[in-house]
PLY file of the C-alpha trace (Angstrom):
ply
format ascii 1.0
element vertex 140
property float x
property float y
property float z
element edge 139
property int vertex1
property int vertex2
end_header
-22.29 -26.50 -7.96
-24.77 -27.49 -10.68
-27.32 -25.00 -9.34
-24.76 -22.21 -9.47
-23.84 -23.08 -13.06
-27.49 -23.18 -14.16
-28.24 -19.86 -12.46
-25.13 -18.26 -13.97
-26.10 -19.45 -17.46
-29.63 -18.11 -17.04
-28.48 -14.73 -15.77
-25.59 -14.20 -18.21
-27.82 -12.76 -20.96
-29.10 -10.19 -18.46
-25.57 -9.16 -17.47
-23.94 -9.19 -20.90
-25.24 -7.73 -24.13
-23.36 -7.68 -27.41
-23.87 -6.65 -31.00
-21.38 -7.23 -33.77
-21.32 -7.16 -37.56
-18.94 -6.98 -40.47
-19.18 -5.92 -44.09
-17.12 -7.25 -46.99
-17.03 -6.34 -50.68
-17.83 -8.69 -53.59
-14.26 -10.08 -53.52
-14.45 -10.83 -49.78
-12.22 -7.94 -48.69
-13.09 -6.45 -45.30
-14.76 -3.04 -45.56
-15.32 -2.70 -41.80
-16.21 -4.62 -38.67
-17.65 -3.39 -35.37
-18.62 -4.76 -31.98
-20.42 -3.25 -28.98
-20.53 -5.11 -25.68
-22.18 -4.11 -22.43
-21.66 -5.59 -18.96
-22.99 -4.64 -15.54
-20.21 -3.18 -13.37
-19.72 -5.73 -10.55
-18.64 -2.94 -8.16
-21.68 -0.78 -8.95
-24.65 -2.83 -10.27
-26.55 0.26 -11.42
-23.83 1.07 -13.98
-23.17 -0.56 -17.33
-19.67 -0.59 -18.83
-19.82 -0.48 -22.63
-16.98 -1.20 -25.05
-17.19 -0.30 -28.74
-14.57 -1.53 -31.23
-14.38 -0.55 -34.91
-11.94 -2.14 -37.37
-11.54 -0.27 -40.64
-11.03 -2.13 -43.90
-9.23 -1.09 -47.07
-10.32 2.58 -47.47
-10.20 5.85 -45.56
-13.35 6.26 -43.40
-14.67 8.54 -40.70
-16.80 6.93 -37.99
-19.05 8.43 -35.36
-20.53 6.42 -32.52
-23.59 8.11 -30.96
-25.18 7.03 -27.65
-28.59 8.39 -26.61
-28.75 9.57 -23.01
-32.39 10.26 -22.13
-32.60 8.21 -18.91
-28.89 7.66 -18.37
-25.60 9.50 -18.39
-22.51 8.66 -20.43
-19.07 8.81 -18.83
-16.20 8.31 -21.28
-13.42 6.08 -19.94
-11.30 5.48 -23.06
-11.52 7.44 -26.31
-8.04 7.10 -27.79
-8.06 8.05 -31.47
-11.38 9.88 -31.23
-12.86 13.19 -30.19
-15.91 13.33 -27.93
-18.82 15.72 -27.91
-22.31 16.18 -26.55
-25.60 17.30 -28.05
-28.94 17.69 -26.27
-29.64 13.98 -25.67
-26.67 12.33 -27.40
-23.04 11.77 -26.45
-20.70 10.91 -29.32
-17.15 10.14 -30.32
-15.73 10.61 -33.84
-12.55 9.43 -35.56
-11.03 9.62 -39.04
-9.48 6.21 -39.78
-6.79 5.23 -42.23
-7.06 1.89 -44.05
-6.49 -0.96 -41.59
-6.75 1.28 -38.52
-8.98 0.39 -35.57
-10.33 2.13 -32.47
-11.62 0.87 -29.13
-13.76 3.15 -26.97
-15.12 2.47 -23.50
-17.74 4.33 -21.47
-20.09 3.94 -18.54
-23.86 4.27 -18.75
-25.48 5.11 -15.40
-29.07 6.01 -14.49
-29.85 9.71 -14.12
-32.25 8.95 -11.25
-32.29 6.19 -8.67
-30.00 3.24 -8.21
-31.71 0.71 -10.46
-29.84 -0.06 -13.69
-31.49 1.33 -16.79
-31.48 -0.49 -20.11
-28.86 0.66 -22.56
-30.53 3.23 -24.79
-30.40 3.34 -28.57
-27.10 4.04 -30.26
-26.08 4.65 -33.85
-22.94 4.20 -35.89
-22.32 6.61 -38.77
-19.76 5.46 -41.34
-18.62 8.09 -43.81
-16.73 7.26 -47.00
-14.23 9.50 -48.82
-16.89 10.37 -51.42
-19.12 11.70 -48.59
-21.49 8.74 -48.75
-22.78 7.94 -45.26
-24.15 4.71 -43.85
-26.19 4.78 -40.62
-26.45 1.65 -38.49
-28.86 1.59 -35.55
-27.62 -0.42 -32.56
-30.07 -1.99 -30.14
0 1
1 2
2 3
3 4
4 5
5 6
6 7
7 8
8 9
9 10
10 11
11 12
12 13
13 14
14 15
15 16
16 17
17 18
18 19
19 20
20 21
21 22
22 23
23 24
24 25
25 26
26 27
27 28
28 29
29 30
30 31
31 32
32 33
33 34
34 35
35 36
36 37
37 38
38 39
39 40
40 41
41 42
42 43
43 44
44 45
45 46
46 47
47 48
48 49
49 50
50 51
51 52
52 53
53 54
54 55
55 56
56 57
57 58
58 59
59 60
60 61
61 62
62 63
63 64
64 65
65 66
66 67
67 68
68 69
69 70
70 71
71 72
72 73
73 74
74 75
75 76
76 77
77 78
78 79
79 80
80 81
81 82
82 83
83 84
84 85
85 86
86 87
87 88
88 89
89 90
90 91
91 92
92 93
93 94
94 95
95 96
96 97
97 98
98 99
99 100
100 101
101 102
102 103
103 104
104 105
105 106
106 107
107 108
108 109
109 110
110 111
111 112
112 113
113 114
114 115
115 116
116 117
117 118
118 119
119 120
120 121
121 122
122 123
123 124
124 125
125 126
126 127
127 128
128 129
129 130
130 131
131 132
132 133
133 134
134 135
135 136
136 137
137 138
138 139
């Protein structure tokens, strides 16, 4: 049992990847918070299942989540509250959020060739304010 626990703890970082952050103003009010998690699909080990959650703070914002797809393909599973699109090497989903509104999007990332899982490629989050100011956050 101890061996299984040690092996599971050593392999967990390889199976699960996460990135999260939040931004608050000078008074401590939430501006926004986001989280992206990735797990290997236990039924198909070559596929990653990725969940992205964005929580909007106290102002109207538009958000776009962009996933590169050079070596992999994106398959949207859940995009409630957003509209998807595709460019040459990028798949994206965009939403216009009211204050306090949140979205949760889920997609698969599978290799274009072969059966070996490919690392999750770069992604970016674009956050647009009402005054057309835009913040770009690169996700690893």
